[in-house]
C-alpha positions in Angstrom: 0.2 0.2 0.5 2.9 3.0 0.5 4.3 1.5 -2.8 1.3 2.3 -4.3 0.6 5.6 -2.6 3.9 6.8 -3.4 3.8 6.0 -6.8 0.2 7.9 -7.3 2.0 11.0 -5.4 5.2 10.8 -8.1 3.1 10.6 -11.0 0.7 13.7 -9.6 3.6 16.1 -9.2 6.1 14.8 -11.9 3.8 14.3 -14.6 0.4 16.4 -14.6 -0.2 15.7 -18.1 -0.6 12.1 -17.4 -3.1 12.7 -14.3 -4.9 15.1 -16.9 -5.4 12.8 -19.9 -8.7 10.8 -20.2 -8.3 6.8 -20.7 -11.5 6.3 -23.4 -12.2 2.6 -23.5 -12.5 0.9 -26.8 -16.2 -0.5 -27.7 -16.0 -0.8 -23.9 -13.3 -3.2 -22.1 -13.2 -4.3 -25.5 -9.6 -6.9 -25.1 -11.1 -8.5 -22.2 -15.1 -8.4 -22.9 -17.1 -8.4 -25.9 -16.9 -5.0 -27.9 -20.1 -2.2 -27.8 -21.9 -4.7 -25.2 -23.3 -3.5 -21.8 -20.8 -6.2 -20.1 -18.2 -4.3 -22.0 -19.2 -1.1 -20.8 -19.8 -2.0 -17.2 -16.0 -4.2 -17.3 -14.4 -0.6 -18.4 -16.5 1.1 -15.3 -15.3 -0.9 -13.2 -11.2 -0.6 -14.5 -12.0 3.2 -13.9 -12.1 3.9 -17.3 -12.6 8.0 -17.8 -14.7 6.8 -20.4 -16.4 4.9 -22.9 -16.8 4.8 -26.7 -19.1 3.0 -28.5 -20.6 3.1 -32.2 -24.4 3.6 -33.1 -26.6 2.9 -36.4 -30.0 3.5 -36.8 -32.1 0.3 -37.2 -34.9 -0.2 -39.8 -37.5 0.1 -37.6 -35.5 3.7 -36.0 -33.7 2.5 -32.9 -30.6 3.3 -32.3 -28.5 0.3 -31.7 -24.9 0.0 -30.5 -22.6 -2.2 -33.0 -19.3 -1.2 -34.6 -19.9 -2.3 -38.6 -22.8 -1.8 -40.8 -24.0 -5.6 -40.5 -23.8 -8.3 -37.4 -21.4 -10.7 -39.8 -17.9 -10.1 -37.4 -19.4 -10.6 -33.9 -23.0 -12.2 -34.3 -24.4 -15.2 -34.8 -25.8 -14.7 -38.2 -25.1 -11.8 -40.5 -27.6 -9.0 -40.9 -27.2 -5.3 -41.9 -28.5 -3.6 -39.6 -30.4 -0.6 -41.8 -32.1 -3.1 -43.1 -33.1 -4.9 -39.8 -35.8 -4.8 -37.5 -34.3 -4.3 -33.6 -36.2 -7.6 -32.0 -34.6 -9.3 -34.9 -31.0 -7.6 -34.3 -31.2 -8.3 -30.3 -32.2 -11.9 -30.7 -28.2 -12.7 -32.2 -25.3 -14.0 -29.8 -22.8 -11.1 -30.0 -20.9 -11.9 -26.9 -19.9 -16.1 -27.3 -17.5 -15.2 -30.3 -14.9 -13.3 -27.6 -15.6 -15.9 -24.7 -18.3 -18.3 -23.8 -18.9 -16.7 -20.5 -20.6 -13.9 -22.4 -23.0 -16.2 -24.7 -26.5 -14.8 -24.6 -24.7 -11.2 -24.9 -27.2 -8.9 -27.2 -26.6 -5.9 -29.3 -27.9 -3.0 -27.0 -30.1 0.0 -27.7 -27.8 3.1 -26.8 -30.2 3.6 -23.9 -28.7 0.7 -21.9 -25.4 1.5 -22.4 -26.2 5.3 -21.3 -27.5 3.4 -18.1 -24.2 2.1 -16.7 -22.4 5.6 -17.1 -21.7 6.4 -13.3 -21.8 10.3 -12.0 -18.6 11.8 -13.2 -17.7 9.5 -16.3 -18.1 10.2 -20.0 -19.9 8.5 -22.8 -18.4 8.6 -26.6 -20.7 7.9 -29.1 -19.5 7.4 -32.4 -22.0 7.9 -35.3 -21.4 5.4 -38.2 -24.3 5.9 -40.2 -25.5 9.5 -41.0 -27.4 12.3 -39.6 -30.7 10.4 -40.0 -30.3 8.6 -36.7 -29.9 12.4 -34.5 -33.7 12.4 -33.9 -33.7 8.9 -32.4 -30.6 9.3 -30.6 -31.6 12.8 -29.2 -34.5 11.5 -27.8 -32.4 8.3 -25.9 -30.0 11.0 -24.5 -32.2 13.5 -23.2 -34.2 10.3 -21.4 -31.3 9.4 -19.9 -30.7 12.3 -18.1 -27.3 12.4 -18.5 -26.9 14.2 -21.6 -24.0 16.8 -20.2 -22.1 13.3 -19.9 -21.8 12.8 -23.8 -19.6 12.9 -26.3 -20.1 12.9 -29.8 -17.7 11.5 -32.9 -18.0 10.9 -36.5 -15.6 10.1 -39.6 -18.7 12.4 -41.8 -18.3 15.8 -42.0 -21.5 16.7 -42.8 -22.5 14.0 -40.0 -20.6 15.7 -37.5 -21.7 19.0 -38.5 -25.3 18.5 -38.1 -24.6 16.6 -34.2 -23.0 19.6 -33.2 -26.6 21.8 -34.3 -28.5 18.7 -32.7 -26.1 19.3 -29.3 -24.5 22.3 -29.6 -23.9 22.2 -25.9 -22.0 18.7 -25.8 -18.7 18.4 -27.0 -18.7 17.2 -31.2 -15.2 15.6 -32.4 -14.5 15.0 -36.1 -12.8 11.9 -37.0 -9.8 11.2 -39.2 -7.0 9.1 -40.2 -5.7 11.0 -43.6 -3.0 13.3 -43.2 -4.4 15.2 -46.1 -7.8 15.5 -44.9 -7.2 16.9 -41.4 -4.7 19.7 -43.4 -7.7 20.8 -45.0 -10.9 20.5 -42.4 -8.6 22.0 -38.9 -9.4 25.3 -39.6 -13.5 24.8 -40.7 -13.6 22.5 -38.2 -12.8 25.6 -35.3 -14.7 27.8 -37.6 -17.9 25.8 -37.6 -18.1 25.5 -33.9 -16.5 21.6 -33.4 -14.7 21.2 -30.2 -11.9 19.6 -31.6 -10.6 16.2 -33.7 -9.7 13.0 -32.7 -7.1 11.4 -34.7 -5.5 7.9 -35.1 -2.5 8.3 -33.2 0.2 8.2 -36.2 -1.6 11.7 -37.1 -0.3 12.9 -34.0 2.7 14.8 -33.4 4.1 18.6 -32.5 2.9 20.4 -35.6 -0.7 18.9 -35.7 -0.9 19.8 -31.7 0.5 23.5 -32.3 -2.1 23.8 -35.0 -5.3 22.4 -32.6 -3.7 24.9 -30.2 -3.8 28.1 -32.4 -7.4 27.1 -33.7 -8.5 26.2 -29.9 -9.4 23.2 -31.0 -9.0 20.0 -28.8 -7.3 16.3 -29.7 -8.2 13.0 -28.6 -6.5 9.6 -30.3 -7.4 6.7 -30.8 -6.2 3.2 -30.5 -3.2 3.3 -28.6 -2.7 -0.4 -26.5 1.4 0.5 -26.4 2.6 2.5 -23.4 5.5 3.9 -25.4 3.2 5.5 -27.5 0.8 6.5 -24.9 3.9 8.4 -23.0 4.7 10.4 -26.6 1.2 11.6 -27.1 0.8 12.4 -23.4 4.0 14.2 -24.1 2.9 16.1 -26.4 -0.8 17.4 -24.6 -3.2 14.8 -25.7 -6.5 14.8 -23.9 -7.5 11.4 -24.1 -6.4 8.2 -25.2 -8.5 5.4 -26.3 -7.1 2.1 -25.7 -8.3 -1.4 -25.9 -7.0 -1.7 -22.2 -7.7 1.5 -20.3 -6.4 -0.5 -16.9 -3.4 -2.2 -18.2 -2.1 0.8 -19.7 -2.4 3.2 -17.1 -0.6 0.4 -15.1 2.3 0.3 -17.9 2.3 4.0 -17.8 3.4 4.2 -14.2 5.6 2.2 -14.6 7.2 4.2 -17.4 7.0 7.0 -14.9 
């Protein structure tokens, strides 16, 4: 206990950047639990993640459901296209057993079910994988949760994230990018149009990008980092949040590096 307390104290005093960075659990604690499930979200909170990131689509019957791919082929027991399938059929699939038998019968969640798990003081990062058509239903679910101020939105689609900012003007909205040329062309627009920041593939993050973001008043998050050395590089550059499949493990490894 004495060593743990000392390590924590040392970390706060010597490395304030580390203490301020958010560890965002990618699709929940997806290294250990089936991605984008209630189980993965709950495990991430149990591992003291600062935030959980999930992916959403609109089902054929207008429900906001949580899944990374446009279909269920990779994680489900059948291959269904989400936009062409009613939510009640989607939720008959088992999306847990592919990861581990102990997660058998895990369902594709409604976004409302994941929102219910979010503890006080934590954040849910919702990636919109489809287009702006999901926004009315998403707005309804977020409002009903009573946790609107705990939600951040991200999207690769430029028009989608701009529409999201209009729908949720008080929530943080970040444009996702893994393309260096697109990033160079869009950063000033992102600032001018009121986005809060950019969420970048970690390989794009360097001093030049961080300096430009600071000049424009943009926050910078990154994905997906499971390498402690790379995480430390990003923290030293001043990144605000790191999306990782292994939130607790990455914290522990960074402790060791410090």
